[in-house]
Backbone bond lengths (Angstrom), bond angles and torsions (degrees), N, CA, C in turn:
res aa  C-N    CA-C-N  psi(-1)  N-CA   C-N-CA  omega(-1)  CA-C   N-CA-C  phi
1 M - - - 1.392 - - 1.455 111.07 -
2 V 1.300 115.23 25.96 1.501 115.57 -179.38 1.573 111.06 -165.34
3 V 1.351 118.84 169.61 1.428 123.51 -174.84 1.514 116.55 -143.63
4 L 1.387 116.58 136.72 1.273 119.23 172.18 1.549 109.24 -165.87
5 S 1.405 116.06 126.22 1.449 117.27 -168.11 1.542 112.66 -102.48
6 K 1.417 115.89 -5.25 1.505 114.05 -179.71 1.527 106.87 -135.26
7 P 1.324 115.58 -178.12 1.502 119.47 -171.08 1.564 111.17 -60.62
8 A 1.327 111.24 176.46 1.519 114.58 -175.25 1.549 113.03 -57.29
9 L 1.334 120.54 -32.31 1.388 119.09 -173.71 1.563 108.41 -98.94
10 H 1.310 117.37 28.61 1.363 124.16 162.63 1.531 113.68 -54.65
11 K 1.222 122.06 134.52 1.571 119.52 -177.66 1.546 108.03 -118.99
12 S 1.324 106.93 140.17 1.551 110.70 175.26 1.510 114.36 -75.10
13 K 1.191 115.20 157.67 1.527 118.37 -169.65 1.549 105.36 -87.43
14 H 1.213 122.45 -16.36 1.584 121.08 -172.33 1.495 110.53 -123.43
15 C 1.319 116.40 150.26 1.441 122.58 -178.05 1.423 104.31 -124.49
16 P 1.382 120.32 88.51 1.442 121.40 -176.92 1.423 114.79 -66.85
17 T 1.273 115.50 161.33 1.489 120.97 174.34 1.668 108.88 -91.08
18 F 1.248 120.93 155.79 1.414 114.48 176.25 1.528 113.32 -66.32
19 F 1.368 111.31 145.44 1.420 120.99 -175.34 1.447 111.48 -106.01
20 P 1.266 127.19 100.47 1.482 129.81 -178.96 1.589 113.70 -72.85
21 G 1.292 112.37 -12.00 1.509 119.08 -170.07 1.451 112.77 -81.05
22 V 1.406 121.22 9.51 1.483 121.18 178.33 1.448 111.28 -52.10
23 P 1.224 124.09 139.33 1.491 119.59 179.68 1.635 105.59 -73.80
24 L 1.241 110.81 133.60 1.435 125.57 179.74 1.437 112.25 -108.60
25 I 1.319 119.99 111.15 1.378 119.64 -177.46 1.483 114.66 -117.69
26 D 1.408 113.22 127.96 1.491 113.26 177.24 1.527 105.14 -91.88
27 L 1.270 119.08 122.79 1.334 128.40 -172.41 1.662 110.00 -69.37
28 S 1.425 115.61 -18.98 1.343 117.77 -172.31 1.560 110.74 -88.22
29 K 1.384 117.68 -13.24 1.414 122.79 -179.94 1.495 113.72 -75.66
30 P 1.364 115.98 143.70 1.491 121.14 178.82 1.581 117.99 -58.59
31 D 1.376 108.21 -31.12 1.507 117.01 -175.68 1.447 108.77 -90.94
32 S 1.246 128.41 11.84 1.489 129.87 -172.16 1.555 110.74 -68.06
33 K 1.298 114.78 -41.20 1.519 117.75 177.07 1.377 117.09 -51.12
34 T 1.320 114.55 -40.14 1.539 122.70 -175.06 1.694 102.54 -73.48
35 Q 1.237 116.79 -40.98 1.387 115.49 -178.43 1.530 111.90 -72.99
36 L 1.381 118.56 -30.92 1.468 122.42 174.86 1.558 108.98 -59.40
37 V 1.394 115.00 -52.03 1.380 115.88 178.78 1.593 116.56 -58.74
38 K 1.231 118.17 -36.80 1.389 122.44 178.29 1.540 112.28 -69.21
39 A 1.330 116.49 -42.00 1.503 121.32 171.97 1.553 114.46 -60.46
40 C 1.281 115.92 -32.97 1.481 121.84 -178.94 1.573 106.17 -77.04
41 E 1.200 118.16 -32.23 1.554 119.17 176.35 1.413 116.78 -78.00
42 D 1.365 114.21 -41.24 1.390 123.46 -173.42 1.598 113.68 -78.94
43 F 1.366 111.05 -45.50 1.534 114.56 -175.71 1.533 113.77 -120.75
44 G 1.396 115.80 -31.43 1.502 119.13 -167.91 1.462 110.73 77.56
45 F 1.310 121.16 18.88 1.465 129.20 -164.77 1.441 113.28 -156.80
46 F 1.276 120.27 135.86 1.470 113.33 174.01 1.731 104.23 -168.51
47 K 1.203 110.05 164.19 1.606 118.89 178.94 1.530 106.70 -106.83
48 V 1.338 112.22 147.83 1.504 116.79 -178.58 1.518 104.29 -131.87
49 I 1.416 112.05 144.38 1.356 126.63 172.83 1.519 112.21 -124.28
50 N 1.339 115.11 166.99 1.522 116.83 -168.58 1.406 111.88 44.20
51 H 1.427 115.16 56.52 1.399 126.61 -178.08 1.447 119.83 -84.73
52 G 1.482 112.40 -17.78 1.445 119.48 -178.68 1.433 119.03 87.43
53 V 1.392 120.10 -8.02 1.529 118.72 179.58 1.482 105.97 -84.11
54 P 1.314 113.43 124.27 1.406 123.47 176.64 1.576 113.17 -52.98
55 V 1.413 112.94 132.17 1.463 113.99 -176.68 1.414 110.29 -64.68
56 E 1.385 120.94 -30.53 1.464 119.80 -172.75 1.616 106.60 -69.21
57 F 1.350 114.69 -30.52 1.547 111.23 178.89 1.485 108.32 -69.85
58 I 1.297 123.29 -30.04 1.375 122.76 -179.08 1.554 111.78 -68.82
59 K 1.386 112.40 -49.13 1.468 119.37 -179.43 1.448 114.19 -62.18
60 E 1.380 115.98 -38.08 1.453 120.59 -178.66 1.600 112.19 -66.93
61 L 1.306 110.70 -36.25 1.523 118.95 -178.47 1.538 104.71 -69.17
62 E 1.365 118.42 -47.49 1.361 120.54 -176.17 1.465 114.19 -62.01
63 S 1.427 117.97 -39.68 1.353 124.86 173.00 1.516 115.03 -54.50
64 E 1.487 114.98 -50.75 1.382 119.30 -179.86 1.600 112.76 -62.15
65 A 1.401 111.44 -41.25 1.461 113.35 178.67 1.536 111.45 -65.57
66 V 1.265 127.02 -31.72 1.419 131.99 -176.78 1.614 101.95 -70.09
67 K 1.258 112.82 -45.89 1.524 116.33 176.86 1.558 112.43 -53.79
68 F 1.393 111.61 -50.55 1.513 118.12 -176.73 1.510 108.00 -56.20
69 F 1.384 116.00 -58.80 1.428 118.69 -170.12 1.470 110.34 -76.27
70 S 1.286 123.79 -1.04 1.511 126.07 167.84 1.552 111.37 -85.51
71 L 1.376 120.97 -9.82 1.484 117.80 178.64 1.429 109.80 -72.17
72 P 1.386 110.38 158.59 1.476 116.09 177.86 1.500 108.72 -61.35
73 M 1.370 116.91 149.65 1.423 123.95 -177.37 1.581 113.74 -52.99
74 S 1.310 113.08 -34.72 1.496 115.51 -178.28 1.496 111.47 -65.28
75 D 1.340 116.87 -34.72 1.494 120.13 179.05 1.561 111.25 -75.41
76 K 1.363 115.26 -40.56 1.522 118.87 177.59 1.564 107.96 -59.87
77 E 1.289 117.91 -46.09 1.373 121.62 -170.13 1.648 113.06 -68.94
78 K 1.321 113.29 -8.95 1.467 117.34 170.33 1.409 111.61 -75.31
79 A 1.378 122.37 -10.22 1.396 125.92 -179.12 1.587 109.95 -103.76
80 G 1.242 112.81 11.94 1.496 119.54 177.18 1.517 108.43 -133.81
81 P 1.351 122.20 -169.43 1.592 114.61 -5.18 1.535 116.53 -75.05
82 P 1.219 121.33 168.14 1.485 120.62 178.79 1.499 114.57 -63.56
83 D 1.404 118.25 129.99 1.393 119.02 -174.10 1.513 112.80 -135.91
84 P 1.347 123.94 46.39 1.492 128.91 -3.44 1.519 115.32 -82.42
85 F 1.348 117.81 -10.44 1.396 119.08 -174.06 1.441 111.72 -92.04
86 G 1.295 121.95 144.72 1.474 125.23 177.38 1.462 107.84 137.40
87 Y 1.363 120.34 -155.64 1.456 130.67 -169.96 1.515 106.86 -101.16
88 G 1.335 112.90 131.37 1.498 115.43 178.36 1.615 102.27 -135.87
89 D 1.485 110.78 156.49 1.435 115.44 -178.06 1.547 103.26 -142.19
90 K 1.322 116.65 123.23 1.482 124.57 177.48 1.445 113.75 75.76
91 K 1.375 116.93 -60.24 1.484 119.82 -175.20 1.594 110.42 -72.81
92 I 1.274 114.62 132.21 1.491 120.71 -175.64 1.573 101.45 -118.84
93 G 1.403 112.20 112.92 1.527 112.02 179.77 1.466 117.79 68.13
94 P 1.282 121.97 170.44 1.371 125.78 -177.09 1.591 122.96 -82.99
95 N 1.333 113.38 1.06 1.456 112.89 -168.04 1.547 114.10 -118.71
96 G 1.446 113.02 32.28 1.374 114.43 173.52 1.535 123.42 97.41
97 D 1.396 112.13 -8.49 1.449 117.98 178.06 1.552 110.01 -76.66
98 V 1.349 109.95 135.98 1.493 116.95 -175.98 1.610 108.28 -136.16
99 G 1.334 116.29 155.61 1.425 115.55 177.49 1.632 103.64 -155.43
100 W 1.273 110.50 175.83 1.558 117.15 174.84 1.445 106.09 -87.59
101 V 1.328 119.37 75.22 1.421 123.48 178.47 1.478 114.09 -154.16
102 E 1.325 118.35 149.74 1.392 123.00 165.31 1.532 108.63 -121.54
103 Y 1.321 121.53 154.91 1.305 122.04 -169.37 1.562 112.24 -154.72
104 L 1.432 112.91 167.85 1.373 122.32 172.24 1.598 107.72 -130.83
105 L 1.230 118.31 122.47 1.397 125.76 -175.32 1.603 108.51 -109.73
106 L 1.339 120.90 124.39 1.379 121.37 -170.24 1.484 109.50 -136.87
107 T 1.297 121.39 142.56 1.478 123.42 175.95 1.517 105.42 -86.24
108 T 1.336 114.72 154.04 1.451 124.20 -170.32 1.561 112.53 -101.08
109 N 1.357 114.50 -15.08 1.419 111.76 -162.91 1.530 113.44 -112.94
110 N 1.413 118.05 6.98 1.410 115.98 167.61 1.569 104.94 -157.11
111 Q 1.330 117.07 -169.06 1.390 119.26 -176.05 1.475 115.23 -103.71
112 S 1.383 115.42 13.22 1.506 112.23 -174.34 1.514 112.29 -71.73
113 G 1.279 115.34 -29.65 1.341 125.41 177.23 1.633 116.48 -48.95
114 Y 1.283 110.48 -30.16 1.399 122.31 -173.96 1.501 115.30 -95.66
115 Q 1.257 118.72 -14.32 1.505 125.70 -173.23 1.498 112.84 -53.70
116 K 1.276 114.90 -50.31 1.509 123.87 -179.56 1.478 107.37 -61.86
117 F 1.332 114.18 -47.35 1.557 119.89 -178.73 1.600 110.27 -58.13
118 A 1.322 111.32 -41.21 1.490 111.50 -178.28 1.470 116.27 -66.66
119 S 1.391 117.38 -33.74 1.456 123.01 176.25 1.459 110.11 -70.60
120 I 1.168 118.26 -25.56 1.620 125.29 -166.66 1.685 101.41 -94.68
121 F 1.359 112.48 -54.96 1.450 111.01 -166.35 1.627 112.02 -107.62
122 G 1.217 117.73 -3.87 1.440 121.82 167.30 1.658 108.70 71.38
123 E 1.484 122.03 -130.94 1.373 124.18 178.28 1.486 114.49 -52.85
124 A 1.355 112.01 -43.85 1.462 114.72 -179.58 1.451 118.83 -55.30
125 A 1.388 117.19 -25.13 1.575 122.21 174.75 1.540 104.66 -77.28
126 E 1.239 127.00 -34.70 1.347 120.33 177.74 1.456 115.36 -69.97
127 N 1.286 120.40 -31.34 1.346 125.74 178.38 1.619 111.19 -74.41
128 F 1.294 112.04 -31.55 1.498 120.65 173.54 1.610 109.10 -69.45
129 R 1.347 113.28 -43.60 1.462 116.54 176.07 1.558 111.40 -55.89
130 C 1.267 116.02 -50.67 1.476 121.81 -178.14 1.612 112.30 -57.79
131 V 1.197 114.68 -43.84 1.373 123.07 -175.45 1.610 107.30 -67.65
132 V 1.291 113.38 -47.01 1.534 115.86 179.38 1.439 110.38 -65.15
133 N 1.354 121.08 -41.21 1.486 122.29 -178.77 1.538 109.54 -64.75
134 E 1.316 119.39 -43.72 1.524 122.31 179.38 1.556 107.48 -58.40
135 Y 1.359 119.95 -44.93 1.405 121.86 179.72 1.475 112.91 -68.73
136 L 1.357 122.80 -41.59 1.331 122.01 -177.51 1.548 109.84 -74.07
137 S 1.236 119.54 -29.14 1.555 115.31 174.60 1.519 113.58 -64.77
138 A 1.343 116.16 -37.42 1.454 120.49 175.77 1.600 113.03 -65.21
139 V 1.354 111.03 -44.78 1.445 120.48 -173.91 1.536 107.94 -69.24
140 K 1.233 116.02 -41.79 1.526 120.32 -179.75 1.594 109.07 -65.38
141 K 1.186 118.65 -42.14 1.498 124.71 176.62 1.544 105.66 -58.42
142 M 1.389 120.09 -45.86 1.449 123.15 -173.38 1.631 104.35 -70.19
143 A 1.297 117.69 -39.12 1.450 118.01 -174.96 1.660 108.50 -69.22
144 C 1.318 111.33 -40.79 1.523 113.10 175.67 1.529 111.62 -58.98
145 E 1.353 117.34 -43.19 1.601 120.96 -176.38 1.456 102.18 -60.72
146 I 1.454 122.46 -46.16 1.387 119.77 -177.21 1.452 115.40 -67.71
147 L 1.280 122.91 -29.39 1.417 127.84 173.02 1.588 111.52 -68.01
148 E 1.329 112.45 -40.89 1.502 114.37 177.52 1.556 110.59 -68.19
149 M 1.325 117.41 -41.63 1.502 121.56 175.99 1.490 110.95 -59.15
150 L 1.345 118.08 -38.91 1.452 126.20 176.44 1.640 106.71 -59.25
151 A 1.247 114.38 -48.91 1.574 121.06 177.30 1.407 112.65 -56.19
152 D 1.478 115.28 -47.61 1.454 117.51 175.17 1.481 115.22 -65.20
153 G 1.372 119.65 -31.59 1.413 122.81 172.87 1.504 116.12 -63.59
154 L 1.337 112.32 -40.10 1.456 122.38 177.23 1.558 111.76 -77.45
155 K 1.358 117.05 -9.90 1.510 118.04 -176.10 1.384 111.00 59.26
156 I 1.320 120.57 53.37 1.469 121.11 174.71 1.578 106.84 -125.91
157 Q 1.343 113.94 152.92 1.385 118.84 179.53 1.537 104.94 -127.12
158 P 1.370 116.55 157.79 1.424 124.87 -12.26 1.559 112.18 -67.89
159 R 1.336 119.02 156.80 1.409 126.72 -173.95 1.536 105.59 -64.21
160 N 1.312 124.05 -20.42 1.403 122.70 -177.75 1.500 114.50 -98.78
161 V 1.455 114.04 21.88 1.427 116.47 -175.07 1.452 112.89 -60.77
162 F 1.334 118.16 -35.18 1.556 119.40 174.01 1.463 111.78 -87.87
163 S 1.418 120.13 -49.42 1.468 122.11 -176.88 1.581 115.41 -55.30
164 K 1.271 111.48 -34.42 1.560 112.87 -177.74 1.481 113.32 -58.76
165 L 1.371 113.97 -20.01 1.609 116.95 -173.51 1.497 103.01 -76.51
166 L 1.389 118.76 -34.97 1.450 124.07 -177.28 1.427 110.91 -77.91
167 M 1.403 118.20 -32.16 1.439 121.66 -179.33 1.538 115.21 -82.53
168 D 1.246 115.38 -13.24 1.548 123.28 177.92 1.507 106.95 -60.29
169 E 1.405 114.16 131.58 1.373 120.94 176.29 1.553 111.46 -48.38
170 Q 1.297 117.50 -31.91 1.535 121.45 -170.13 1.553 106.40 -94.98
171 S 1.343 120.02 5.21 1.474 119.45 179.82 1.520 110.19 -50.41
172 D 1.236 113.58 135.31 1.588 124.61 -176.31 1.516 101.57 -101.99
173 S 1.292 116.11 71.53 1.402 120.88 173.21 1.550 111.81 -101.76
174 V 1.258 119.14 151.24 1.424 119.94 176.85 1.643 112.50 -133.55
175 F 1.269 115.01 167.70 1.420 119.76 -173.07 1.472 105.27 -138.24
176 R 1.414 111.99 134.03 1.437 119.02 -166.76 1.663 108.25 -130.94
177 L 1.276 120.84 129.75 1.440 128.23 175.82 1.530 103.65 -111.60
178 N 1.349 115.85 114.40 1.497 118.07 170.65 1.479 114.11 -111.68
179 H 1.293 111.66 137.16 1.423 121.20 175.94 1.470 114.30 -118.48
180 Y 1.322 117.04 120.35 1.594 123.68 -175.31 1.469 104.26 -100.86
181 P 1.248 128.41 93.62 1.501 122.93 177.40 1.491 110.64 -62.16
182 P 1.362 119.06 155.90 1.381 118.67 169.19 1.577 111.51 -65.36
183 C 1.255 116.60 157.45 1.517 120.39 -176.10 1.492 104.61 -125.79
184 P 1.335 117.40 81.86 1.462 120.38 -172.99 1.486 114.32 -66.59
185 D 1.283 121.31 -24.21 1.496 124.55 -178.11 1.486 107.95 -84.83
186 F 1.412 121.96 -3.49 1.342 122.85 179.39 1.594 110.30 -96.66
187 Q 1.280 115.48 131.45 1.441 119.94 174.43 1.486 110.99 -113.79
188 E 1.188 120.78 129.84 1.488 127.69 -178.60 1.509 101.53 -72.52
189 S 1.391 112.84 132.38 1.464 121.72 179.13 1.489 116.50 -145.21
190 N 1.228 123.42 140.93 1.489 123.97 -179.07 1.439 114.09 62.59
191 G 1.320 117.29 24.24 1.512 118.64 176.32 1.617 107.29 79.23
192 R 1.203 122.16 15.57 1.501 121.75 -170.56 1.508 108.01 -108.49
193 N 1.341 118.38 146.72 1.392 125.84 -173.40 1.584 109.76 -118.81
194 L 1.366 111.60 151.59 1.450 121.37 175.87 1.627 106.29 -76.37
195 I 1.217 112.89 126.15 1.488 116.58 -176.81 1.751 108.82 -83.63
196 G 1.366 110.21 119.81 1.409 115.15 -178.05 1.563 106.76 -89.89
197 F 1.274 120.25 -37.86 1.467 126.77 -177.52 1.550 107.35 -151.43
198 G 1.314 111.74 110.91 1.478 121.52 -175.13 1.549 116.83 -52.57
199 E 1.320 125.53 162.64 1.276 132.61 179.95 1.564 111.41 -59.10
200 H 1.368 121.63 139.50 1.457 120.70 -175.65 1.589 104.60 -172.18
201 T 1.230 112.66 165.07 1.539 117.68 162.36 1.563 107.91 -116.70
202 D 1.293 117.54 158.09 1.431 122.92 -179.19 1.535 110.85 -85.89
203 P 1.235 122.23 128.63 1.462 123.95 -174.58 1.606 111.24 -70.45
204 Q 1.274 118.83 -29.71 1.426 119.92 -164.97 1.624 107.22 -78.61
205 I 1.347 116.42 -165.08 1.440 120.62 -173.61 1.571 111.25 -82.76
206 I 1.184 116.85 -42.33 1.505 125.54 -176.72 1.477 115.91 -150.70
207 S 1.250 120.63 136.12 1.471 125.14 176.05 1.531 108.75 -118.83
208 V 1.455 113.69 134.81 1.414 121.71 -179.77 1.533 107.09 -113.95
209 L 1.308 119.64 110.46 1.434 123.34 -176.19 1.555 110.23 -107.04
210 R 1.314 113.80 141.13 1.422 121.00 169.31 1.496 111.07 -140.46
211 S 1.355 120.17 133.17 1.525 119.57 -178.68 1.489 111.31 -130.17
212 N 1.306 118.45 171.92 1.314 124.83 171.38 1.581 108.27 -74.94
213 N 1.336 114.95 -177.91 1.493 115.37 -168.90 1.529 107.64 -92.53
214 T 1.356 114.62 58.45 1.506 118.13 175.26 1.591 102.79 -128.64
215 S 1.285 114.73 134.80 1.535 123.32 177.61 1.619 110.06 -66.44
216 G 1.240 116.18 165.99 1.455 118.24 175.34 1.622 104.74 159.62
217 L 1.329 115.61 -41.10 1.507 115.36 -170.32 1.526 107.86 -69.44
218 Q 1.367 111.37 141.29 1.487 121.88 175.70 1.429 109.95 -134.28
219 I 1.363 120.26 144.16 1.545 118.49 174.98 1.561 100.96 -123.04
220 S 1.490 112.92 158.71 1.343 118.41 171.20 1.609 115.31 -92.74
221 L 1.146 124.25 129.79 1.510 124.88 172.71 1.457 108.80 -78.89
222 K 1.291 112.86 168.96 1.491 121.93 -172.84 1.489 105.83 -67.76
223 D 1.237 124.53 -15.77 1.518 121.24 -179.23 1.558 106.67 -95.46
224 G 1.379 116.59 4.96 1.466 119.36 175.55 1.514 114.71 86.11
225 N 1.312 114.57 -1.34 1.576 120.59 175.20 1.528 108.97 -79.60
226 W 1.337 112.98 134.33 1.467 117.75 174.78 1.502 110.83 -87.51
227 I 1.345 112.71 142.47 1.421 118.81 174.93 1.561 112.76 -126.81
228 S 1.257 118.59 147.71 1.613 123.18 177.70 1.399 111.56 -88.42
229 I 1.248 118.61 131.27 1.526 126.22 -176.05 1.568 107.07 -96.66
230 P 1.392 115.74 114.82 1.533 118.74 -178.94 1.607 104.21 -54.54
231 P 1.337 115.20 138.88 1.466 117.23 170.69 1.451 116.33 -64.36
232 D 1.294 120.71 149.48 1.435 129.63 173.05 1.475 112.67 -145.59
233 Q 1.308 122.14 94.38 1.371 116.30 178.93 1.421 122.87 -78.17
234 N 1.291 121.29 8.89 1.402 128.45 -179.95 1.631 110.08 -108.22
235 S 1.309 118.27 -6.59 1.423 124.09 -176.80 1.435 113.50 -121.53
236 F 1.370 117.59 170.57 1.500 116.13 176.36 1.478 104.73 -114.98
237 F 1.372 111.66 153.16 1.480 113.24 173.04 1.630 103.45 -112.27
238 I 1.291 117.29 145.71 1.492 122.45 -176.70 1.460 110.34 -122.51
239 N 1.396 117.74 124.69 1.429 123.56 174.28 1.485 110.59 -100.96
240 V 1.386 117.05 141.22 1.376 122.22 160.87 1.473 111.72 -70.27
241 G 1.276 118.04 138.31 1.520 117.49 176.89 1.535 109.43 -108.69
242 D 1.365 113.10 167.91 1.405 119.95 -175.40 1.494 112.93 -57.06
243 S 1.231 121.08 -39.05 1.447 123.81 -178.77 1.564 109.65 -62.43
244 L 1.308 115.82 -38.99 1.380 118.25 -175.71 1.625 111.36 -77.56
245 Q 1.262 110.99 -23.22 1.590 121.00 170.13 1.531 108.31 -61.79
246 V 1.460 113.00 -47.75 1.429 117.86 -174.99 1.530 108.27 -72.08
247 M 1.307 119.69 -39.98 1.568 120.52 -179.22 1.436 110.55 -59.76
248 T 1.306 120.13 -36.44 1.470 130.16 -178.46 1.513 113.47 -84.53
249 N 1.370 116.38 2.27 1.396 126.09 -179.37 1.625 111.64 56.63
250 G 1.318 114.64 34.37 1.648 121.73 176.55 1.528 104.07 92.29
251 R 1.248 123.44 -5.87 1.540 113.42 -179.04 1.510 115.24 -65.55
252 F 1.389 114.16 -37.01 1.445 120.37 166.14 1.495 112.92 -93.56
253 K 1.266 115.48 142.73 1.474 121.07 -171.93 1.612 112.85 -112.13
254 S 1.409 109.62 125.93 1.516 117.52 -178.74 1.681 102.22 -72.80
255 V 1.295 113.35 116.13 1.376 114.07 -173.92 1.602 112.26 -81.48
256 R 1.399 111.97 136.81 1.416 121.49 175.36 1.498 111.61 -79.85
257 H 1.330 119.87 130.06 1.438 113.89 -169.42 1.590 104.36 -149.64
258 R 1.293 120.38 166.80 1.495 125.24 -179.94 1.574 106.66 -158.56
259 V 1.311 113.56 168.76 1.445 119.69 175.33 1.568 107.83 -127.25
260 V 1.394 115.65 135.42 1.385 123.65 172.99 1.488 110.93 -107.34
261 A 1.336 124.13 139.78 1.494 126.86 -177.54 1.603 104.17 -98.31
262 N 1.370 111.75 168.90 1.399 111.20 170.18 1.539 111.95 -137.06
263 S 1.288 117.20 -177.32 1.411 118.80 -166.07 1.670 109.35 -85.80
264 S 1.265 119.37 -13.95 1.388 116.06 -167.33 1.585 113.41 -118.25
265 K 1.290 123.66 -30.91 1.471 127.68 -169.63 1.620 106.27 -123.10
266 S 1.313 110.14 138.07 1.444 117.77 168.63 1.460 111.52 -85.15
267 R 1.355 119.02 155.27 1.460 130.68 -172.21 1.541 104.45 -129.49
268 L 1.320 115.36 127.04 1.352 124.34 174.32 1.500 112.38 -116.03
269 S 1.334 122.70 124.87 1.393 121.73 -176.82 1.491 108.72 -131.49
270 M 1.342 119.71 153.18 1.482 124.93 -176.20 1.576 104.26 -136.18
271 I 1.289 115.80 127.42 1.432 120.81 -169.06 1.632 108.57 -135.02
272 Y 1.408 113.59 122.17 1.494 117.22 175.08 1.479 100.61 -100.10
273 F 1.337 114.99 126.43 1.499 121.87 174.95 1.521 108.12 -102.35
274 G 1.329 121.99 106.76 1.374 118.99 -178.84 1.521 118.10 -89.09
275 G 1.367 116.49 112.91 1.364 122.19 -164.50 1.573 109.18 -115.24
276 P 1.365 117.00 159.24 1.511 117.08 173.69 1.469 113.34 -82.20
277 P 1.333 120.79 -176.51 1.543 122.56 173.31 1.575 106.57 -75.66
278 L 1.304 113.11 146.88 1.457 118.05 -174.62 1.583 117.60 -53.52
279 S 1.339 112.29 -25.91 1.507 121.76 175.08 1.385 118.02 -81.15
280 E 1.437 117.49 -16.67 1.459 118.63 -175.36 1.470 113.85 -65.77
281 K 1.322 111.27 137.19 1.523 122.11 -179.90 1.560 108.23 -83.99
282 I 1.366 112.14 127.45 1.456 118.58 -173.97 1.416 100.56 -107.96
283 A 1.426 117.73 124.75 1.488 123.95 176.83 1.507 106.40 -166.04
284 P 1.299 118.79 157.26 1.467 123.46 177.19 1.570 112.95 -53.97
285 L 1.308 114.79 137.28 1.462 115.02 176.71 1.520 110.77 -73.65
286 P 1.446 116.22 133.94 1.391 118.05 -178.29 1.574 115.84 -54.43
287 S 1.242 118.69 -31.88 1.409 119.22 -178.91 1.508 114.99 -73.24
288 L 1.419 115.94 -8.35 1.439 121.22 -178.90 1.502 107.61 -103.41
289 M 1.221 122.38 -6.33 1.463 128.17 -172.90 1.584 106.58 -73.46
290 E 1.369 117.23 -32.50 1.430 114.83 -179.92 1.525 118.42 59.52
291 G 1.250 111.62 28.22 1.508 117.79 178.44 1.503 108.81 79.57
292 G 1.540 121.76 5.77 1.384 118.75 178.19 1.533 110.18 -98.53
293 D 1.208 112.71 -169.72 1.675 118.64 -177.93 1.505 105.72 -92.20
294 S 1.229 114.73 160.39 1.476 126.65 178.70 1.576 100.44 -78.54
295 L 1.301 111.88 139.22 1.502 118.68 177.48 1.505 112.21 -88.48
296 Y 1.375 112.59 -8.93 1.517 120.37 -177.58 1.416 117.40 -129.20
297 K 1.312 119.37 153.51 1.452 122.51 173.10 1.576 107.69 -83.87
298 E 1.241 114.40 141.05 1.473 118.62 179.15 1.616 108.89 -64.78
299 F 1.407 113.14 140.81 1.416 118.44 177.81 1.516 108.51 -152.20
300 T 1.258 115.20 158.56 1.522 122.39 173.70 1.457 108.99 -82.93
301 W 1.364 114.78 150.54 1.498 117.89 173.31 1.430 109.49 -56.66
302 F 1.262 128.22 -35.82 1.425 132.29 -179.88 1.537 106.35 -63.75
303 E 1.211 122.70 -43.96 1.499 124.39 173.02 1.470 115.19 -62.62
304 Y 1.278 115.82 -45.10 1.497 114.45 174.82 1.317 114.34 -66.10
305 K 1.387 122.29 -43.30 1.453 125.13 178.52 1.468 113.93 -58.69
306 K 1.318 118.90 -39.54 1.447 131.62 -178.22 1.530 104.51 -64.92
307 S 1.297 116.87 -46.94 1.529 123.83 -178.44 1.570 109.89 -65.47
308 A 1.300 112.79 -47.96 1.556 121.68 -177.46 1.572 105.80 -57.01
309 Y 1.310 113.09 -48.84 1.579 122.64 -175.78 1.497 113.38 -49.00
310 K 1.443 111.37 -32.55 1.425 119.38 -175.60 1.654 114.44 -88.84
311 S 1.343 108.14 -4.21 1.567 114.52 -176.31 1.486 111.99 -97.95
312 R 1.356 113.14 170.42 1.408 117.46 170.45 1.555 105.82 -91.21
313 L 1.278 107.19 165.30 1.512 116.98 -177.45 1.584 116.90 -50.95
314 A 1.299 110.91 -45.13 1.381 119.98 -171.87 1.506 115.97 -83.40
315 D 1.303 113.44 -8.57 1.482 122.19 -178.93 1.563 108.77 -61.58
316 N 1.391 109.72 148.03 1.531 119.17 165.95 1.452 109.05 -79.85
317 R 1.339 115.32 85.75 1.498 120.96 -176.22 1.438 115.39 -67.01
318 L 1.418 119.04 -19.35 1.578 119.15 177.35 1.460 107.56 -86.54
319 G 1.420 121.00 -8.61 1.418 119.47 -175.42 1.505 111.02 -56.94
320 V 1.300 119.00 -44.01 1.507 120.47 -175.98 1.636 112.14 -70.77
321 F 1.254 119.50 -5.87 1.402 122.93 178.65 1.421 114.97 -114.12
322 E 1.433 116.30 7.91 1.436 122.08 177.88 1.544 107.61 -87.42
323 K 1.327 115.65 146.30 1.362 120.40 174.32 1.494 111.26 -87.42
324 I 1.330 110.37 134.14 1.474 115.60 -176.65 1.521 107.66 -88.39
325 A 1.393 110.16 125.18 1.522 118.81 -175.52 1.669 107.34 -65.55
326 A 1.226 111.62 134.61 1.608 115.19 176.73 1.428 104.24 -63.27
327 S 1.351 109.39 135.32 1.576 114.99 174.74 1.559 112.26 -93.06
């Protein structure tokens, strides 16, 4: 779910200015479904307010996350290495990607991800599990509502064509807590930034991101320029994932994004990655083909996940599944 081709202190070449033009969508407004579709087409990224996720769920989870990441490294390492779930530090995935980040990666569909925490942290692990589950329940509901509004906006039936994949008991969704510590020894120079999490797209259907009030998130525009997203700890940012790009036959764009760290402030983010069941076939919806050809070969989520796991963060992972136009 991320990308970095060089060591942790690799620096990006650009220093983008803040981009205030991020689509801001009020989910309570009647015209929001039209705005959602446009945002997915133009950016693959947007911010939502009036999202229905209780503030106390957000604050409780952030508090628990801060407690965990504040533990001595020797304690945190007992919850790792990620296999793929668990605690990780600097290393992102199995293929050499690194970043200035530590993280917890958890599965959302059973309790197995908490077993090693329970044996290490006792009652604290149970409280952590309850807080995570409360938060995820609310965020998943919001993600499904957004996906159903997108179906309405695209005028496709049934309106749960996307959301049912997240609601399925076998949904292969994951939850990630990222902590980007301050790097006091690093001095910004020549307009270059320390990479916290390298550029990548998310392979799932939809990603729901919330972070504390520290900047760092950047997205790539269609022209390839990187823009910095102003932090907003009270809202959620939504990413289109690779699978949704395929299901809409390229109409929606999976956004390429990254995180840069800084020398003085730590950043905490929490991301729900809504994924389909492993056996689900991913292909453009016939109603969105408009008489045209599919841009992608059909594949199962398991096949795509397996392929993505072998790649580097910055790779174009959909490339191997694209149909080559006949010359």
